[in-house]
CHARMM internal coordinates of N, CA and C (Angstrom, degrees):
IC EDIT
DIST 1 N 1 CA 1.4458
DIST 1 CA 1 C 1.5133
ANGL 1 N 1 CA 1 C 113.06
DIST 1 C 2 N 1.3114
ANGL 1 CA 1 C 2 N 120.36
DIHE 1 N 1 CA 1 C 2 N -20.21
DIST 2 N 2 CA 1.4176
ANGL 1 C 2 N 2 CA 119.53
DIHE 1 CA 1 C 2 N 2 CA -178.60
DIST 2 CA 2 C 1.5236
ANGL 2 N 2 CA 2 C 113.68
DIHE 1 C 2 N 2 CA 2 C -68.01
DIST 2 C 3 N 1.3073
ANGL 2 CA 2 C 3 N 115.37
DIHE 2 N 2 CA 2 C 3 N -30.15
DIST 3 N 3 CA 1.4671
ANGL 2 C 3 N 3 CA 116.16
DIHE 2 CA 2 C 3 N 3 CA 178.38
DIST 3 CA 3 C 1.5456
ANGL 3 N 3 CA 3 C 108.74
DIHE 2 C 3 N 3 CA 3 C -72.15
DIST 3 C 4 N 1.3444
ANGL 3 CA 3 C 4 N 117.35
DIHE 3 N 3 CA 3 C 4 N -37.78
DIST 4 N 4 CA 1.4415
ANGL 3 C 4 N 4 CA 120.23
DIHE 3 CA 3 C 4 N 4 CA 177.38
DIST 4 CA 4 C 1.5027
ANGL 4 N 4 CA 4 C 110.24
DIHE 3 C 4 N 4 CA 4 C -64.11
DIST 4 C 5 N 1.3054
ANGL 4 CA 4 C 5 N 117.16
DIHE 4 N 4 CA 4 C 5 N -44.62
DIST 5 N 5 CA 1.4722
ANGL 4 C 5 N 5 CA 120.21
DIHE 4 CA 4 C 5 N 5 CA 176.56
DIST 5 CA 5 C 1.5577
ANGL 5 N 5 CA 5 C 113.05
DIHE 4 C 5 N 5 CA 5 C -57.76
DIST 5 C 6 N 1.3227
ANGL 5 CA 5 C 6 N 113.96
DIHE 5 N 5 CA 5 C 6 N -40.14
DIST 6 N 6 CA 1.4563
ANGL 5 C 6 N 6 CA 119.60
DIHE 5 CA 5 C 6 N 6 CA -179.90
DIST 6 CA 6 C 1.5027
ANGL 6 N 6 CA 6 C 110.18
DIHE 5 C 6 N 6 CA 6 C -67.41
DIST 6 C 7 N 1.3256
ANGL 6 CA 6 C 7 N 118.16
DIHE 6 N 6 CA 6 C 7 N -42.30
DIST 7 N 7 CA 1.4355
ANGL 6 C 7 N 7 CA 120.79
DIHE 6 CA 6 C 7 N 7 CA -179.35
DIST 7 CA 7 C 1.5673
ANGL 7 N 7 CA 7 C 110.39
DIHE 6 C 7 N 7 CA 7 C -68.63
DIST 7 C 8 N 1.3248
ANGL 7 CA 7 C 8 N 118.69
DIHE 7 N 7 CA 7 C 8 N -37.20
DIST 8 N 8 CA 1.4378
ANGL 7 C 8 N 8 CA 121.69
DIHE 7 CA 7 C 8 N 8 CA 176.38
DIST 8 CA 8 C 1.5033
ANGL 8 N 8 CA 8 C 112.05
DIHE 7 C 8 N 8 CA 8 C -65.04
DIST 8 C 9 N 1.3091
ANGL 8 CA 8 C 9 N 116.62
DIHE 8 N 8 CA 8 C 9 N -37.54
DIST 9 N 9 CA 1.4825
ANGL 8 C 9 N 9 CA 121.88
DIHE 8 CA 8 C 9 N 9 CA 177.19
DIST 9 CA 9 C 1.4972
ANGL 9 N 9 CA 9 C 108.89
DIHE 8 C 9 N 9 CA 9 C -65.26
DIST 9 C 10 N 1.3219
ANGL 9 CA 9 C 10 N 117.25
DIHE 9 N 9 CA 9 C 10 N -46.25
DIST 10 N 10 CA 1.4716
ANGL 9 C 10 N 10 CA 121.69
DIHE 9 CA 9 C 10 N 10 CA -179.73
DIST 10 CA 10 C 1.5577
ANGL 10 N 10 CA 10 C 110.39
DIHE 9 C 10 N 10 CA 10 C -60.01
DIST 10 C 11 N 1.3229
ANGL 10 CA 10 C 11 N 114.33
DIHE 10 N 10 CA 10 C 11 N -41.98
DIST 11 N 11 CA 1.4473
ANGL 10 C 11 N 11 CA 122.07
DIHE 10 CA 10 C 11 N 11 CA -177.24
DIST 11 CA 11 C 1.5668
ANGL 11 N 11 CA 11 C 104.53
DIHE 10 C 11 N 11 CA 11 C -62.89
DIST 11 C 12 N 1.2988
ANGL 11 CA 11 C 12 N 118.49
DIHE 11 N 11 CA 11 C 12 N -49.46
DIST 12 N 12 CA 1.4589
ANGL 11 C 12 N 12 CA 119.05
DIHE 11 CA 11 C 12 N 12 CA -178.42
DIST 12 CA 12 C 1.5330
ANGL 12 N 12 CA 12 C 112.41
DIHE 11 C 12 N 12 CA 12 C -58.35
DIST 12 C 13 N 1.3575
ANGL 12 CA 12 C 13 N 116.15
DIHE 12 N 12 CA 12 C 13 N -41.56
DIST 13 N 13 CA 1.4814
ANGL 12 C 13 N 13 CA 120.74
DIHE 12 CA 12 C 13 N 13 CA 178.39
DIST 13 CA 13 C 1.5140
ANGL 13 N 13 CA 13 C 109.49
DIHE 12 C 13 N 13 CA 13 C -62.75
DIST 13 C 14 N 1.2938
ANGL 13 CA 13 C 14 N 117.74
DIHE 13 N 13 CA 13 C 14 N -42.73
DIST 14 N 14 CA 1.4897
ANGL 13 C 14 N 14 CA 120.95
DIHE 13 CA 13 C 14 N 14 CA -179.68
DIST 14 CA 14 C 1.4941
ANGL 14 N 14 CA 14 C 110.99
DIHE 13 C 14 N 14 CA 14 C -64.91
DIST 14 C 15 N 1.3216
ANGL 14 CA 14 C 15 N 117.26
DIHE 14 N 14 CA 14 C 15 N -43.80
DIST 15 N 15 CA 1.4481
ANGL 14 C 15 N 15 CA 119.12
DIHE 14 CA 14 C 15 N 15 CA 178.22
DIST 15 CA 15 C 1.5029
ANGL 15 N 15 CA 15 C 113.23
DIHE 14 C 15 N 15 CA 15 C -63.58
DIST 15 C 16 N 1.3348
ANGL 15 CA 15 C 16 N 115.77
DIHE 15 N 15 CA 15 C 16 N -38.09
DIST 16 N 16 CA 1.4886
ANGL 15 C 16 N 16 CA 119.08
DIHE 15 CA 15 C 16 N 16 CA 178.40
DIST 16 CA 16 C 1.5176
ANGL 16 N 16 CA 16 C 108.93
DIHE 15 C 16 N 16 CA 16 C -67.70
DIST 16 C 17 N 1.3103
ANGL 16 CA 16 C 17 N 120.84
DIHE 16 N 16 CA 16 C 17 N -36.39
DIST 17 N 17 CA 1.4495
ANGL 16 C 17 N 17 CA 122.51
DIHE 16 CA 16 C 17 N 17 CA 179.57
DIST 17 CA 17 C 1.5589
ANGL 17 N 17 CA 17 C 108.42
DIHE 16 C 17 N 17 CA 17 C -69.58
DIST 17 C 18 N 1.3203
ANGL 17 CA 17 C 18 N 116.79
DIHE 17 N 17 CA 17 C 18 N -39.01
DIST 18 N 18 CA 1.4936
ANGL 17 C 18 N 18 CA 119.73
DIHE 17 CA 17 C 18 N 18 CA 177.45
DIST 18 CA 18 C 1.5207
ANGL 18 N 18 CA 18 C 109.46
DIHE 17 C 18 N 18 CA 18 C -60.00
DIST 18 C 19 N 1.2738
ANGL 18 CA 18 C 19 N 117.97
DIHE 18 N 18 CA 18 C 19 N -42.94
DIST 19 N 19 CA 1.4752
ANGL 18 C 19 N 19 CA 121.00
DIHE 18 CA 18 C 19 N 19 CA 179.02
DIST 19 CA 19 C 1.5090
ANGL 19 N 19 CA 19 C 110.40
DIHE 18 C 19 N 19 CA 19 C -62.39
DIST 19 C 20 N 1.3206
ANGL 19 CA 19 C 20 N 118.54
DIHE 19 N 19 CA 19 C 20 N -43.73
DIST 20 N 20 CA 1.4301
ANGL 19 C 20 N 20 CA 122.68
DIHE 19 CA 19 C 20 N 20 CA 179.36
DIST 20 CA 20 C 1.5624
ANGL 20 N 20 CA 20 C 112.91
DIHE 19 C 20 N 20 CA 20 C -59.42
DIST 20 C 21 N 1.3102
ANGL 20 CA 20 C 21 N 113.90
DIHE 20 N 20 CA 20 C 21 N -47.35
DIST 21 N 21 CA 1.4604
ANGL 20 C 21 N 21 CA 120.63
DIHE 20 CA 20 C 21 N 21 CA 178.01
DIST 21 CA 21 C 1.5170
ANGL 21 N 21 CA 21 C 112.12
DIHE 20 C 21 N 21 CA 21 C -63.76
DIST 21 C 22 N 1.3176
ANGL 21 CA 21 C 22 N 114.84
DIHE 21 N 21 CA 21 C 22 N -42.35
DIST 22 N 22 CA 1.4134
ANGL 21 C 22 N 22 CA 119.50
DIHE 21 CA 21 C 22 N 22 CA -178.94
DIST 22 CA 22 C 1.5775
ANGL 22 N 22 CA 22 C 112.09
DIHE 21 C 22 N 22 CA 22 C -63.86
DIST 22 C 23 N 1.3272
ANGL 22 CA 22 C 23 N 114.84
DIHE 22 N 22 CA 22 C 23 N -39.16
DIST 23 N 23 CA 1.4488
ANGL 22 C 23 N 23 CA 119.81
DIHE 22 CA 22 C 23 N 23 CA 178.06
DIST 23 CA 23 C 1.4667
ANGL 23 N 23 CA 23 C 112.13
DIHE 22 C 23 N 23 CA 23 C -63.68
DIST 23 C 24 N 1.3598
ANGL 23 CA 23 C 24 N 115.12
DIHE 23 N 23 CA 23 C 24 N -40.21
DIST 24 N 24 CA 1.4687
ANGL 23 C 24 N 24 CA 118.88
DIHE 23 CA 23 C 24 N 24 CA 178.38
DIST 24 CA 24 C 1.5159
ANGL 24 N 24 CA 24 C 111.31
DIHE 23 C 24 N 24 CA 24 C -66.38
DIST 24 C 25 N 1.3140
ANGL 24 CA 24 C 25 N 118.76
DIHE 24 N 24 CA 24 C 25 N -41.36
DIST 25 N 25 CA 1.4151
ANGL 24 C 25 N 25 CA 122.93
DIHE 24 CA 24 C 25 N 25 CA 177.49
DIST 25 CA 25 C 1.5126
ANGL 25 N 25 CA 25 C 112.47
DIHE 24 C 25 N 25 CA 25 C -62.28
DIST 25 C 26 N 1.2917
ANGL 25 CA 25 C 26 N 116.70
DIHE 25 N 25 CA 25 C 26 N -41.65
DIST 26 N 26 CA 1.4703
ANGL 25 C 26 N 26 CA 121.90
DIHE 25 CA 25 C 26 N 26 CA 178.37
DIST 26 CA 26 C 1.4794
ANGL 26 N 26 CA 26 C 110.52
DIHE 25 C 26 N 26 CA 26 C -62.76
DIST 26 C 27 N 1.3550
ANGL 26 CA 26 C 27 N 116.99
DIHE 26 N 26 CA 26 C 27 N -44.66
DIST 27 N 27 CA 1.4859
ANGL 26 C 27 N 27 CA 121.82
DIHE 26 CA 26 C 27 N 27 CA -179.68
DIST 27 CA 27 C 1.5621
ANGL 27 N 27 CA 27 C 110.39
DIHE 26 C 27 N 27 CA 27 C -62.26
DIST 27 C 28 N 1.3008
ANGL 27 CA 27 C 28 N 115.77
DIHE 27 N 27 CA 27 C 28 N -39.98
DIST 28 N 28 CA 1.4818
ANGL 27 C 28 N 28 CA 121.15
DIHE 27 CA 27 C 28 N 28 CA 178.59
DIST 28 CA 28 C 1.5645
ANGL 28 N 28 CA 28 C 110.29
DIHE 27 C 28 N 28 CA 28 C -66.28
DIST 28 C 29 N 1.3120
ANGL 28 CA 28 C 29 N 116.97
DIHE 28 N 28 CA 28 C 29 N -43.20
DIST 29 N 29 CA 1.4630
ANGL 28 C 29 N 29 CA 120.67
DIHE 28 CA 28 C 29 N 29 CA -179.24
DIST 29 CA 29 C 1.5448
ANGL 29 N 29 CA 29 C 109.99
DIHE 28 C 29 N 29 CA 29 C -67.50
DIST 29 C 30 N 1.3004
ANGL 29 CA 29 C 30 N 117.44
DIHE 29 N 29 CA 29 C 30 N -36.86
DIST 30 N 30 CA 1.4905
ANGL 29 C 30 N 30 CA 120.15
DIHE 29 CA 29 C 30 N 30 CA 177.88
DIST 30 CA 30 C 1.5407
ANGL 30 N 30 CA 30 C 109.65
DIHE 29 C 30 N 30 CA 30 C -63.59
DIST 30 C 31 N 1.3433
ANGL 30 CA 30 C 31 N 116.06
DIHE 30 N 30 CA 30 C 31 N -41.04
DIST 31 N 31 CA 1.4593
ANGL 30 C 31 N 31 CA 118.59
DIHE 30 CA 30 C 31 N 31 CA 178.24
DIST 31 CA 31 C 1.4701
ANGL 31 N 31 CA 31 C 111.71
DIHE 30 C 31 N 31 CA 31 C -65.94
DIST 31 C 32 N 1.3395
ANGL 31 CA 31 C 32 N 118.71
DIHE 31 N 31 CA 31 C 32 N -39.52
DIST 32 N 32 CA 1.4693
ANGL 31 C 32 N 32 CA 123.22
DIHE 31 CA 31 C 32 N 32 CA 179.91
DIST 32 CA 32 C 1.5683
ANGL 32 N 32 CA 32 C 109.20
DIHE 31 C 32 N 32 CA 32 C -66.12
DIST 32 C 33 N 1.3082
ANGL 32 CA 32 C 33 N 115.06
DIHE 32 N 32 CA 32 C 33 N -39.42
DIST 33 N 33 CA 1.4820
ANGL 32 C 33 N 33 CA 119.95
DIHE 32 CA 32 C 33 N 33 CA 179.48
DIST 33 CA 33 C 1.5511
ANGL 33 N 33 CA 33 C 109.99
DIHE 32 C 33 N 33 CA 33 C -64.72
DIST 33 C 34 N 1.3471
ANGL 33 CA 33 C 34 N 117.29
DIHE 33 N 33 CA 33 C 34 N -43.48
DIST 34 N 34 CA 1.4393
ANGL 33 C 34 N 34 CA 121.82
DIHE 33 CA 33 C 34 N 34 CA 179.30
DIST 34 CA 34 C 1.5024
ANGL 34 N 34 CA 34 C 110.12
DIHE 33 C 34 N 34 CA 34 C -61.34
DIST 34 C 35 N 1.3944
ANGL 34 CA 34 C 35 N 116.25
DIHE 34 N 34 CA 34 C 35 N -46.03
DIST 35 N 35 CA 1.4660
ANGL 34 C 35 N 35 CA 119.34
DIHE 34 CA 34 C 35 N 35 CA 176.96
DIST 35 CA 35 C 1.5015
ANGL 35 N 35 CA 35 C 115.60
DIHE 34 C 35 N 35 CA 35 C -60.57
DIST 35 C 36 N 1.3462
ANGL 35 CA 35 C 36 N 114.42
DIHE 35 N 35 CA 35 C 36 N -42.45
DIST 36 N 36 CA 1.4337
ANGL 35 C 36 N 36 CA 119.27
DIHE 35 CA 35 C 36 N 36 CA 178.48
DIST 36 CA 36 C 1.5679
ANGL 36 N 36 CA 36 C 112.59
DIHE 35 C 36 N 36 CA 36 C -63.06
DIST 36 C 37 N 1.3326
ANGL 36 CA 36 C 37 N 114.02
DIHE 36 N 36 CA 36 C 37 N -43.42
DIST 37 N 37 CA 1.5203
ANGL 36 C 37 N 37 CA 117.66
DIHE 36 CA 36 C 37 N 37 CA 178.49
DIST 37 CA 37 C 1.5518
ANGL 37 N 37 CA 37 C 109.44
DIHE 36 C 37 N 37 CA 37 C -61.36
DIST 37 C 38 N 1.3364
ANGL 37 CA 37 C 38 N 117.64
DIHE 37 N 37 CA 37 C 38 N -40.27
DIST 38 N 38 CA 1.4619
ANGL 37 C 38 N 38 CA 120.90
DIHE 37 CA 37 C 38 N 38 CA 179.54
DIST 38 CA 38 C 1.5094
ANGL 38 N 38 CA 38 C 110.62
DIHE 37 C 38 N 38 CA 38 C -64.28
DIST 38 C 39 N 1.3413
ANGL 38 CA 38 C 39 N 118.39
DIHE 38 N 38 CA 38 C 39 N -46.05
DIST 39 N 39 CA 1.4780
ANGL 38 C 39 N 39 CA 121.36
DIHE 38 CA 38 C 39 N 39 CA 178.62
DIST 39 CA 39 C 1.5106
ANGL 39 N 39 CA 39 C 112.35
DIHE 38 C 39 N 39 CA 39 C -63.79
DIST 39 C 40 N 1.2980
ANGL 39 CA 39 C 40 N 119.06
DIHE 39 N 39 CA 39 C 40 N -42.00
DIST 40 N 40 CA 1.4509
ANGL 39 C 40 N 40 CA 122.28
DIHE 39 CA 39 C 40 N 40 CA 178.27
DIST 40 CA 40 C 1.5062
ANGL 40 N 40 CA 40 C 111.06
DIHE 39 C 40 N 40 CA 40 C -64.76
DIST 40 C 41 N 1.2868
ANGL 40 CA 40 C 41 N 116.75
DIHE 40 N 40 CA 40 C 41 N -37.46
DIST 41 N 41 CA 1.5334
ANGL 40 C 41 N 41 CA 119.30
DIHE 40 CA 40 C 41 N 41 CA 176.26
DIST 41 CA 41 C 1.4997
ANGL 41 N 41 CA 41 C 109.51
DIHE 40 C 41 N 41 CA 41 C -63.19
DIST 41 C 42 N 1.3593
ANGL 41 CA 41 C 42 N 116.85
DIHE 41 N 41 CA 41 C 42 N -43.35
DIST 42 N 42 CA 1.4545
ANGL 41 C 42 N 42 CA 116.53
DIHE 41 CA 41 C 42 N 42 CA 178.79
DIST 42 CA 42 C 1.4657
ANGL 42 N 42 CA 42 C 115.57
DIHE 41 C 42 N 42 CA 42 C -60.68
DIST 42 C 43 N 1.3561
ANGL 42 CA 42 C 43 N 116.73
DIHE 42 N 42 CA 42 C 43 N -28.90
DIST 43 N 43 CA 1.4377
ANGL 42 C 43 N 43 CA 122.92
DIHE 42 CA 42 C 43 N 43 CA 179.09
DIST 43 CA 43 C 1.5390
ANGL 43 N 43 CA 43 C 112.63
DIHE 42 C 43 N 43 CA 43 C -92.34
DIST 43 C 44 N 1.3153
ANGL 43 CA 43 C 44 N 116.92
DIHE 43 N 43 CA 43 C 44 N 7.76
DIST 44 N 44 CA 1.4726
ANGL 43 C 44 N 44 CA 125.98
DIHE 43 CA 43 C 44 N 44 CA -175.50
DIST 44 CA 44 C 1.5294
ANGL 44 N 44 CA 44 C 110.50
DIHE 43 C 44 N 44 CA 44 C 50.06
DIST 44 C 45 N 1.3383
ANGL 44 CA 44 C 45 N 115.24
DIHE 44 N 44 CA 44 C 45 N 39.98
DIST 45 N 45 CA 1.4627
ANGL 44 C 45 N 45 CA 120.45
DIHE 44 CA 44 C 45 N 45 CA 177.82
DIST 45 CA 45 C 1.5324
ANGL 45 N 45 CA 45 C 113.58
DIHE 44 C 45 N 45 CA 45 C -115.36
DIST 45 C 46 N 1.2785
ANGL 45 CA 45 C 46 N 113.88
DIHE 45 N 45 CA 45 C 46 N 9.32
DIST 46 N 46 CA 1.5432
ANGL 45 C 46 N 46 CA 120.49
DIHE 45 CA 45 C 46 N 46 CA 176.70
DIST 46 CA 46 C 1.5188
ANGL 46 N 46 CA 46 C 106.92
DIHE 45 C 46 N 46 CA 46 C -86.96
DIST 46 C 47 N 1.3513
ANGL 46 CA 46 C 47 N 117.10
DIHE 46 N 46 CA 46 C 47 N 126.02
DIST 47 N 47 CA 1.4608
ANGL 46 C 47 N 47 CA 117.68
DIHE 46 CA 46 C 47 N 47 CA 177.14
DIST 47 CA 47 C 1.5149
ANGL 47 N 47 CA 47 C 111.31
DIHE 46 C 47 N 47 CA 47 C -58.51
DIST 47 C 48 N 1.3172
ANGL 47 CA 47 C 48 N 114.95
DIHE 47 N 47 CA 47 C 48 N 147.97
DIST 48 N 48 CA 1.4616
ANGL 47 C 48 N 48 CA 120.61
DIHE 47 CA 47 C 48 N 48 CA -178.25
DIST 48 CA 48 C 1.4854
ANGL 48 N 48 CA 48 C 114.44
DIHE 47 C 48 N 48 CA 48 C -57.84
DIST 48 C 49 N 1.3782
ANGL 48 CA 48 C 49 N 113.73
DIHE 48 N 48 CA 48 C 49 N -39.68
DIST 49 N 49 CA 1.4803
ANGL 48 C 49 N 49 CA 116.42
DIHE 48 CA 48 C 49 N 49 CA 179.39
DIST 49 CA 49 C 1.5075
ANGL 49 N 49 CA 49 C 111.84
DIHE 48 C 49 N 49 CA 49 C -62.93
DIST 49 C 50 N 1.2950
ANGL 49 CA 49 C 50 N 119.25
DIHE 49 N 49 CA 49 C 50 N -35.93
DIST 50 N 50 CA 1.4622
ANGL 49 C 50 N 50 CA 121.54
DIHE 49 CA 49 C 50 N 50 CA 178.47
DIST 50 CA 50 C 1.5229
ANGL 50 N 50 CA 50 C 110.12
DIHE 49 C 50 N 50 CA 50 C -77.68
DIST 50 C 51 N 1.2602
ANGL 50 CA 50 C 51 N 119.62
DIHE 50 N 50 CA 50 C 51 N -37.12
DIST 51 N 51 CA 1.4456
ANGL 50 C 51 N 51 CA 123.64
DIHE 50 CA 50 C 51 N 51 CA 178.19
DIST 51 CA 51 C 1.4723
ANGL 51 N 51 CA 51 C 110.32
DIHE 50 C 51 N 51 CA 51 C -61.24
DIST 51 C 52 N 1.3233
ANGL 51 CA 51 C 52 N 119.85
DIHE 51 N 51 CA 51 C 52 N -39.26
DIST 52 N 52 CA 1.4768
ANGL 51 C 52 N 52 CA 123.44
DIHE 51 CA 51 C 52 N 52 CA 179.02
DIST 52 CA 52 C 1.4679
ANGL 52 N 52 CA 52 C 113.06
DIHE 51 C 52 N 52 CA 52 C -65.00
DIST 52 C 53 N 1.2935
ANGL 52 CA 52 C 53 N 118.31
DIHE 52 N 52 CA 52 C 53 N -26.65
DIST 53 N 53 CA 1.4927
ANGL 52 C 53 N 53 CA 121.46
DIHE 52 CA 52 C 53 N 53 CA 177.47
DIST 53 CA 53 C 1.5368
ANGL 53 N 53 CA 53 C 109.94
DIHE 52 C 53 N 53 CA 53 C -69.47
DIST 53 C 54 N 1.3033
ANGL 53 CA 53 C 54 N 116.32
DIHE 53 N 53 CA 53 C 54 N -37.14
DIST 54 N 54 CA 1.4777
ANGL 53 C 54 N 54 CA 121.90
DIHE 53 CA 53 C 54 N 54 CA -178.16
DIST 54 CA 54 C 1.5316
ANGL 54 N 54 CA 54 C 112.94
DIHE 53 C 54 N 54 CA 54 C -87.90
DIST 54 C 55 N 1.2929
ANGL 54 CA 54 C 55 N 117.90
DIHE 54 N 54 CA 54 C 55 N -0.89
DIST 55 N 55 CA 1.4823
ANGL 54 C 55 N 55 CA 121.74
DIHE 54 CA 54 C 55 N 55 CA -177.88
DIST 55 CA 55 C 1.5502
ANGL 55 N 55 CA 55 C 110.33
DIHE 54 C 55 N 55 CA 55 C -103.94
DIST 55 C 56 N 1.3696
ANGL 55 CA 55 C 56 N 116.15
DIHE 55 N 55 CA 55 C 56 N 128.55
DIST 56 N 56 CA 1.4748
ANGL 55 C 56 N 56 CA 118.52
DIHE 55 CA 55 C 56 N 56 CA -179.84
DIST 56 CA 56 C 1.5781
ANGL 56 N 56 CA 56 C 109.81
DIHE 55 C 56 N 56 CA 56 C -83.56
DIST 56 C 57 N 1.3652
ANGL 56 CA 56 C 57 N 114.33
DIHE 56 N 56 CA 56 C 57 N -175.98
DIST 57 N 57 CA 1.4428
ANGL 56 C 57 N 57 CA 117.06
DIHE 56 CA 56 C 57 N 57 CA -176.33
DIST 57 CA 57 C 1.5243
ANGL 57 N 57 CA 57 C 114.50
DIHE 56 C 57 N 57 CA 57 C -67.54
DIST 57 C 58 N 1.3553
ANGL 57 CA 57 C 58 N 117.24
DIHE 57 N 57 CA 57 C 58 N -21.41
DIST 58 N 58 CA 1.4538
ANGL 57 C 58 N 58 CA 123.89
DIHE 57 CA 57 C 58 N 58 CA 176.93
DIST 58 CA 58 C 1.5154
ANGL 58 N 58 CA 58 C 111.51
DIHE 57 C 58 N 58 CA 58 C -80.37
DIST 58 C 59 N 1.3110
ANGL 58 CA 58 C 59 N 118.25
DIHE 58 N 58 CA 58 C 59 N -4.57
DIST 59 N 59 CA 1.4501
ANGL 58 C 59 N 59 CA 122.86
DIHE 58 CA 58 C 59 N 59 CA -177.97
DIST 59 CA 59 C 1.4867
ANGL 59 N 59 CA 59 C 114.67
DIHE 58 C 59 N 59 CA 59 C 82.37
DIST 59 C 60 N 1.3115
ANGL 59 CA 59 C 60 N 117.12
DIHE 59 N 59 CA 59 C 60 N 19.34
DIST 60 N 60 CA 1.4910
ANGL 59 C 60 N 60 CA 119.58
DIHE 59 CA 59 C 60 N 60 CA -179.64
DIST 60 CA 60 C 1.5448
ANGL 60 N 60 CA 60 C 106.86
DIHE 59 C 60 N 60 CA 60 C -96.18
DIST 60 C 61 N 1.3536
ANGL 60 CA 60 C 61 N 113.69
DIHE 60 N 60 CA 60 C 61 N 128.51
DIST 61 N 61 CA 1.3946
ANGL 60 C 61 N 61 CA 121.33
DIHE 60 CA 60 C 61 N 61 CA 177.39
DIST 61 CA 61 C 1.5278
ANGL 61 N 61 CA 61 C 111.04
DIHE 60 C 61 N 61 CA 61 C -87.99
DIST 61 C 62 N 1.3239
ANGL 61 CA 61 C 62 N 119.36
DIHE 61 N 61 CA 61 C 62 N 123.48
DIST 62 N 62 CA 1.4562
ANGL 61 C 62 N 62 CA 120.81
DIHE 61 CA 61 C 62 N 62 CA -179.92
DIST 62 CA 62 C 1.5557
ANGL 62 N 62 CA 62 C 106.95
DIHE 61 C 62 N 62 CA 62 C -152.88
DIST 62 C 63 N 1.3465
ANGL 62 CA 62 C 63 N 113.90
DIHE 62 N 62 CA 62 C 63 N 95.58
DIST 63 N 63 CA 1.4373
ANGL 62 C 63 N 63 CA 120.70
DIHE 62 CA 62 C 63 N 63 CA -179.32
DIST 63 CA 63 C 1.5600
ANGL 63 N 63 CA 63 C 110.39
DIHE 62 C 63 N 63 CA 63 C -70.63
DIST 63 C 64 N 1.3067
ANGL 63 CA 63 C 64 N 116.31
DIHE 63 N 63 CA 63 C 64 N -30.57
DIST 64 N 64 CA 1.4669
ANGL 63 C 64 N 64 CA 118.12
DIHE 63 CA 63 C 64 N 64 CA -178.83
DIST 64 CA 64 C 1.5185
ANGL 64 N 64 CA 64 C 110.23
DIHE 63 C 64 N 64 CA 64 C -67.17
DIST 64 C 65 N 1.3099
ANGL 64 CA 64 C 65 N 119.68
DIHE 64 N 64 CA 64 C 65 N -45.39
DIST 65 N 65 CA 1.4143
ANGL 64 C 65 N 65 CA 121.55
DIHE 64 CA 64 C 65 N 65 CA -179.55
DIST 65 CA 65 C 1.4954
ANGL 65 N 65 CA 65 C 112.43
DIHE 64 C 65 N 65 CA 65 C -65.18
DIST 65 C 66 N 1.3631
ANGL 65 CA 65 C 66 N 117.43
DIHE 65 N 65 CA 65 C 66 N -40.88
DIST 66 N 66 CA 1.4396
ANGL 65 C 66 N 66 CA 121.36
DIHE 65 CA 65 C 66 N 66 CA 177.89
DIST 66 CA 66 C 1.5364
ANGL 66 N 66 CA 66 C 112.42
DIHE 65 C 66 N 66 CA 66 C -62.70
DIST 66 C 67 N 1.3466
ANGL 66 CA 66 C 67 N 114.53
DIHE 66 N 66 CA 66 C 67 N -41.17
DIST 67 N 67 CA 1.4699
ANGL 66 C 67 N 67 CA 117.87
DIHE 66 CA 66 C 67 N 67 CA 178.61
DIST 67 CA 67 C 1.5265
ANGL 67 N 67 CA 67 C 113.57
DIHE 66 C 67 N 67 CA 67 C -81.30
DIST 67 C 68 N 1.2962
ANGL 67 CA 67 C 68 N 116.36
DIHE 67 N 67 CA 67 C 68 N -2.53
DIST 68 N 68 CA 1.4791
ANGL 67 C 68 N 68 CA 123.30
DIHE 67 CA 67 C 68 N 68 CA -179.81
DIST 68 CA 68 C 1.5381
ANGL 68 N 68 CA 68 C 111.29
DIHE 67 C 68 N 68 CA 68 C 55.63
DIST 68 C 69 N 1.3321
ANGL 68 CA 68 C 69 N 114.27
DIHE 68 N 68 CA 68 C 69 N 50.94
DIST 69 N 69 CA 1.4849
ANGL 68 C 69 N 69 CA 118.42
DIHE 68 CA 68 C 69 N 69 CA 175.49
DIST 69 CA 69 C 1.4847
ANGL 69 N 69 CA 69 C 106.69
DIHE 68 C 69 N 69 CA 69 C -129.54
DIST 69 C 70 N 1.3246
ANGL 69 CA 69 C 70 N 115.46
DIHE 69 N 69 CA 69 C 70 N 159.38
DIST 70 N 70 CA 1.4818
ANGL 69 C 70 N 70 CA 120.30
DIHE 69 CA 69 C 70 N 70 CA -179.92
DIST 70 CA 70 C 1.4654
ANGL 70 N 70 CA 70 C 107.65
DIHE 69 C 70 N 70 CA 70 C -89.82
DIST 70 C 71 N 1.3708
ANGL 70 CA 70 C 71 N 115.25
DIHE 70 N 70 CA 70 C 71 N 139.10
DIST 71 N 71 CA 1.4501
ANGL 70 C 71 N 71 CA 120.39
DIHE 70 CA 70 C 71 N 71 CA 176.15
DIST 71 CA 71 C 1.5454
ANGL 71 N 71 CA 71 C 108.60
DIHE 70 C 71 N 71 CA 71 C -69.21
DIST 71 C 72 N 1.3196
ANGL 71 CA 71 C 72 N 118.59
DIHE 71 N 71 CA 71 C 72 N 135.92
DIST 72 N 72 CA 1.4455
ANGL 71 C 72 N 72 CA 120.67
DIHE 71 CA 71 C 72 N 72 CA -179.00
DIST 72 CA 72 C 1.4869
ANGL 72 N 72 CA 72 C 110.29
DIHE 71 C 72 N 72 CA 72 C -64.50
DIST 72 C 73 N 1.3296
ANGL 72 CA 72 C 73 N 115.02
DIHE 72 N 72 CA 72 C 73 N 145.15
DIST 73 N 73 CA 1.5148
ANGL 72 C 73 N 73 CA 120.06
DIHE 72 CA 72 C 73 N 73 CA -178.62
DIST 73 CA 73 C 1.5133
ANGL 73 N 73 CA 73 C 110.13
DIHE 72 C 73 N 73 CA 73 C -78.29
END
COOR INIT
IC SEED 1 N 1 CA 1 C
IC BUILD
């Protein structure tokens, strides 16, 4: 049983590491998406249906706030 316990422990560690890496990738993709939406809006190339998602009731466009990511410094 010790070999099985060892393999199960390794599996749990690998799955935890996969989750960490996946979370980092998702955060990076969300930031890239927010930046792309902002750039497309500046070029008036963002579809109106997408622009409305990033626009609040006051008419302010902010893809970073909507995607809940911090704007790079």
